[in-house]
N, C-alpha and C positions, 0 to 999 in steps of 0.2 A: 773810528781810529784803527789803523792797521796794527796787528799784533807783531811783537818783536819776534825775530827768528829764534828758534830754540837755542842756537849757539850764543845768543846775547842775553838770554834769561838768566836770572840769578836764583840760587837757592836761598832759603831764609837765612842761613849762616852767612853767606856772601853778602846779602843785603844788610845784615846787622853790622858786619865789619865795615862795609862801605859807608853806612850811616855814621858809625863811630868816627871814621876818617873825616867825613864831611863836617860833622859837628865840631870836631877838634880844630880843623882848618879854619872854620868860620870864627872861632874864638881866640885863635892865636895867629901869629905871623908866620907860622910854619906848620907842617903836617906832623901827625903823631908818630911815635916809635911803635914798635911791636908791643912793648910793655904798656904804653898808653892805651893801645887798642885792647889789650888783655884786661886792663883795669876797667875799661868802659863796657866790655861785652861779657867778661867772665869766661870766654873761650880759652882753651889751652893754647900755649905758644905754638905748638905743633899744628893745631887746627888753623890758627891764624896764618902761619907761614904757608901752609898748603893752599889756603883760600886766597891769600894775597897773590900767589903765582897765577892762579886762575883769573883773578880780577885784572891783573896786569895783561894777561894774554887776551882777555876780552876787551881791553881798552878802557876799563873803568877807573883804574888807579895808575899812578906813575910814581916813580922814585926819582927825584932830581939827582943828577949826576954829581952835584957838588955837596950833597948831604946824604950819606949812605944809610942813615937810620930813620929817615923821614918819608912817609908816604903822603900823597895828596890825591884828591880827585883829578882825573885826567882832563876833564873839561869843566870850565867854570860854570857853564850853563847847567851842569848837573846839580850844582848847589842850589839853583833857583827852582827847578822843576824836576820832580822824580816821578815818572809814571809807575804806578803800583803794579802794572802788568808785568814788570820785569821780575817780580817775585815768582819763582816756580815752586809750587807747593811740593814739599818733600813727600814722597809716596807714603 
């Protein structure tokens, strides 16, 4: 299996946030708010907001235009298969 380019790899924190978003989206008819992500991960709001911007830039999450406080996985297939190689071990 080919490795993902460095630009698409996630840190452990980014992976934890993405996982919280995916799990919430699977259990609800909408994506989580930043507060929901905070409750699921324990990360600070500042850390979550910083990493959400990175996840959006990398194409892993999207925010629907009609709902300003809800994030969702960018691709439905990401909910079914998640290659563990996207986790970049923090130094």
